[in-house]
N, C-alpha and C positions, 0 to 999 in steps of 0.2 A: 800884762804879766800874770794876772790871776786867772785868766780864761784859757790858759794853755798848760798842758801837762809837761811839755818839753820847752826848753829854751837853750839858746846858744849865745854865749858872750865871747866876743873877740877882743883884741887889744883895746884898752880904755885909756882915757885921758886922766892925768892926775887930779884934775878938777872935779871929776865925777866919781872917782873910785870909792871914796868914803861912803857916798850915798848908795852905791851899788853893793858895797860890803854889807851894809845894814839890811838892804832890801833882800839880798840873796843869801844872807848869813854866810858870807865867805870867810874862810880861814885867812890868816895872814899870808900863807903860802899861795893860796888862790889869788889873793889880791896882788901879790908880787908877780905871779904868772901873767895876769891880765895887763899889768903895767909894762912888763918886759917882753911880751910875746912878739913873735915875728908874724908876717902876713900868713893868715890861715890858721893860726894857733889860738886856742882859747879853751873854754870850759863848756861842756855839754851837760845840761841838767835834765834828768828824767825823774820826776817826782822829787824825793828827798836825796837822790843819789847825784853826785857830781863826778865827772871824769874829765881829765885833760884830753884835748883832741888836736889833731893837725889835719886840716882839710887841704888836699892836693888836687888842684884842677888839672884836667887833661889838657893837652896842647890846644885843642880846639876851643875848649871852655876858656882857657887863659886868653886866647886871641879875642874872644868876644867880650870878656869882662874886665880886662886889664885897664888900669888907670895910670900905670907907670908911664910918665912922659916919654922916656927913651924907647919903651916897647911900642907905644902908640906911633911914634915917629917912624920906627923901623917897619911896622905893619903898613903904614901909609906908603912908604917908599917901595916896599915889595909889591903892593897892589898897583902902584903906578908903573913899575917895571913890567908887570905881567900884562898890562893893558897895551903895551907897545908892540 
C-alpha cells in the first residue's frame, strides 16, 4: 500500500471494510460504495484524491477474465460448437 502512488479498491467484504476505512481514510459514503458496488465498480486513489470508478471490460477482455459460471459454461459450449 505504501509503495504505490495509486490504488484501486473494488467491492469489499463487510468483515474487512472497517480495517480498509481506517487504512485508506474512507468516508462513510466511500465505505458504503465499496460494500454495495457492482462488478467493476470501486474507488480509484491517486495520492490524496479519491474518485468513484466503473471499469468496463471489452467483449474480448470479458471472455478472457470472466469467472461467472453461466458465462464460462456458455463460452465452453460456443467453443465446442465451433470445433465441429
